[in-house]
NUKEBA-161594 format. One line per 4 residues: their letters; for each residue z negated, x, y negated of N, C-alpha, C, CB. Coordinates in steps of 0.2 Angstrom, whole numbers, m for minus. Glycine has a CB too. Layout:
N
A = Z,X,Y,Z,X,Y,Z,X,Y,Z,X,Y ~ ... $
# end
This chain:
92
XXXX = 103,m143,1166,98,m142,1161,101,m148,1156,99,m133,1158 ~ 95,m150,1153,97,m156,1148,99,m153,1141,91,m161,1147 ~ 103,m157,1138,107,m155,1132,103,m157,1126,114,m159,1132 ~ 101,m152,1123,96,m154,1116,102,m156,1111,91,m147,1113 $
XXXX = 100,m161,1109,105,m164,1102,103,m160,1096,104,m173,1101 ~ 108,m159,1092,108,m155,1085,106,m161,1082,115,m152,1081 ~ 101,m160,1077,99,m166,1073,97,m162,1066,94,m171,1077 ~ 99,m164,1060,100,m162,1054,98,m167,1048,106,m159,1053 $
XXXX = 94,m165,1043,93,m171,1038,99,m172,1034,85,m170,1034 ~ 99,m178,1031,105,m179,1027,106,m175,1021,104,m186,1024 ~ 101,m172,1019,101,m167,1012,106,m161,1014,93,m164,1010 ~ 106,m159,1021,110,m154,1022,118,m155,1022,108,m151,1027 $
XXXX = 119,m161,1022,126,m163,1020,129,m160,1013,126,m171,1019 ~ 125,m158,1009,128,m155,1003,131,m148,1003,123,m154,999 ~ 130,m146,1010,134,m139,1011,138,m142,1017,128,m132,1013 ~ 145,m144,1014,149,m146,1020,152,m141,1025,155,m149,1018 $
XXXX = 152,m134,1022,155,m129,1027,150,m128,1033,155,m122,1022 ~ 144,m127,1030,139,m127,1036,139,m132,1041,134,m126,1034 ~ 139,m138,1039,139,m143,1045,145,m144,1048,137,m151,1042 ~ 151,m141,1045,159,m141,1049,157,m135,1054,165,m139,1044 $
XXXX = 155,m131,1052,154,m125,1056,149,m126,1063,152,m119,1052 ~ 144,m130,1060,139,m132,1066,142,m136,1071,132,m136,1064 ~ 147,m141,1068,150,m146,1072,154,m142,1077,153,m152,1068 ~ 158,m136,1074,164,m133,1079,159,m129,1084,170,m129,1074 $
XXXX = 155,m125,1082,151,m121,1086,147,m124,1092,146,m119,1081 ~ 143,m131,1091,141,m133,1095,145,m138,1101,137,m136,1092 ~ 151,m139,1097,156,m144,1101,153,m150,1104,160,m139,1108 ~ 148,m152,1100,145,m158,1102,143,m162,1094,138,m157,1107 $
XXXX = 141,m168,1095,140,m172,1089,134,m170,1086,140,m180,1091 ~ 133,m170,1079,128,m168,1076,124,m174,1072,130,m162,1070 ~ 118,m175,1074,115,m182,1071,111,m181,1066,110,m186,1076 ~ 113,m185,1061,111,m184,1054,104,m190,1052,119,m184,1050 $
XXXX = 100,m187,1050,93,m191,1049,92,m193,1041,86,m187,1052 ~ 90,m199,1041,88,m201,1033,81,m203,1033,93,m206,1030 ~ 76,m201,1029,71,m203,1028,67,m203,1036,73,m208,1026 ~ 70,m198,1040,66,m197,1046,69,m201,1053,59,m199,1045 $
XXXX = 74,m205,1049,77,m211,1055,85,m209,1056,76,m219,1052 ~ 87,m210,1062,94,m208,1063,98,m213,1058,95,m209,1071 ~ 104,m209,1056,108,m212,1051,115,m211,1053,107,m210,1044 ~ 118,m204,1054,124,m204,1054,125,m201,1060,127,m200,1049 $
XXXX = 131,m200,1063,133,m195,1068,140,m191,1066,134,m198,1076 ~ 141,m185,1066,146,m181,1064,148,m177,1069,144,m178,1058 ~ 155,m177,1069,158,m172,1075,165,m169,1073,160,m177,1083 ~ 166,m163,1077,173,m161,1075,178,m165,1079,174,m153,1075 $
XXXX = 184,m166,1076,190,m169,1079,191,m167,1087,197,m166,1076 ~ 190,m160,1089,191,m157,1095,186,m163,1099,189,m147,1096 ~ 179,m162,1097,175,m166,1102,175,m173,1101,169,m164,1103 ~ 178,m176,1097,180,m184,1096,186,m185,1101,183,m186,1088 $
XXXX = 191,m180,1102,196,m180,1108,193,m179,1114,203,m175,1106 ~ 189,m174,1116,185,m174,1122,182,m181,1124,181,m169,1121 ~ 178,m182,1120,176,m189,1121,179,m195,1124,174,m191,1116 ~ 185,m195,1119,190,m202,1121,194,m200,1127,197,m203,1113 $
XXXX = 195,m193,1128,198,m191,1134,193,m192,1141,201,m184,1134 ~ 186,m192,1140,182,m193,1146,181,m201,1145,175,m188,1145 ~ 181,m205,1141,181,m211,1142,186,m215,1145,181,m213,1137 ~ 192,m212,1143,200,m215,1146,200,m212,1153,207,m213,1143 $
XXXX = 197,m207,1155,198,m205,1162,191,m210,1166,197,m195,1163 ~ 185,m211,1163,182,m215,1166,185,m222,1168,177,m216,1162 ~ 187,m226,1163,191,m232,1163,196,m232,1169,194,m232,1157 ~ 199,m226,1170,205,m226,1174,201,m225,1181,210,m220,1171 $
XXXX = 196,m223,1181,192,m221,1189,189,m228,1191,185,m215,1189 ~ 186,m233,1186,184,m238,1187,190,m243,1189,180,m240,1182 ~ 197,m243,1186,201,m248,1187,204,m246,1194,206,m249,1182 ~ 204,m240,1196,207,m237,1203,202,m241,1209,207,m227,1204 $
XXXX = 196,m239,1206,191,m242,1211,190,m249,1213,186,m240,1208 ~ 193,m251,1207,192,m261,1207,198,m262,1212,194,m265,1197 ~ 204,m258,1210,210,m260,1214,211,m258,1221,216,m259,1212 ~ 206,m253,1223,205,m251,1229,203,m256,1233,202,m246,1230 $
XXXX = 197,m259,1230,192,m264,1233,196,m270,1234,187,m265,1229 ~ 200,m272,1229,205,m278,1230,210,m277,1235,209,m279,1223 ~ 212,m271,1236,217,m269,1242,214,m271,1249,220,m261,1243 ~ 208,m268,1249,204,m268,1256,202,m275,1257,197,m264,1256 $
XXXX = 200,m280,1252,199,m287,1253,205,m291,1256,197,m290,1246 ~ 211,m289,1252,217,m292,1254,218,m289,1260,223,m291,1249 ~ 219,m285,1264,220,m283,1270,216,m287,1276,220,m275,1270 ~ 210,m288,1274,204,m291,1278,206,m298,1279,197,m290,1274 $
XXXX = 210,m301,1273,212,m308,1273,220,m308,1277,212,m311,1265 ~ 223,m302,1278,229,m303,1280,235,m304,1276,230,m308,1284 ~ 233,m303,1270,238,m303,1265,243,m299,1265,235,m302,1260 ~ 250,m299,1262,254,m294,1261,255,m290,1255,259,m297,1262 $
XXXX = 256,m284,1257,258,m280,1249,264,m283,1246,259,m272,1249 ~ 264,m280,1239,270,m283,1237,277,m279,1240,270,m281,1230 ~ 276,m273,1243,281,m270,1247,283,m274,1252,279,m263,1249 ~ 279,m276,1257,279,m281,1261,283,m287,1260,273,m282,1263 $
XXXX = 281,m290,1255,284,m297,1252,291,m295,1250,279,m301,1244 ~ 293,m291,1246,300,m290,1245,304,m287,1252,300,m284,1238 ~ 301,m285,1256,306,m282,1262,308,m289,1266,301,m277,1268 ~ 302,m294,1266,303,m301,1269,307,m304,1267,298,m305,1269 $
XXXX = 308,m304,1260,314,m308,1255,318,m306,1254,312,m310,1250 ~ 320,m299,1257,327,m295,1256,327,m292,1249,334,m301,1257 ~ 322,m292,1244,323,m288,1238,323,m282,1238,318,m290,1233 ~ 327,m278,1236,329,m272,1235,326,m268,1229,335,m272,1236 $
# end
């Protein structure tokens, strides 16, 4: 089911309590328009934290995927892992 964005005109910013309540209730960013055009995005700190957590998780997944691909390539070329190199050099 698609998420329908919450859009409000800039004039509603006069009532900060209502905007704050809306941000907390929807748990999503609220888009503010000025003269009919997008102008601002407002969100609760909880929503901001969730978005940051998700972006960090995505970055971690992307990094782990790249590392996995690198490890596969290294094995194909017969390269040694760090543990194998340390064992051959006698490094504990």
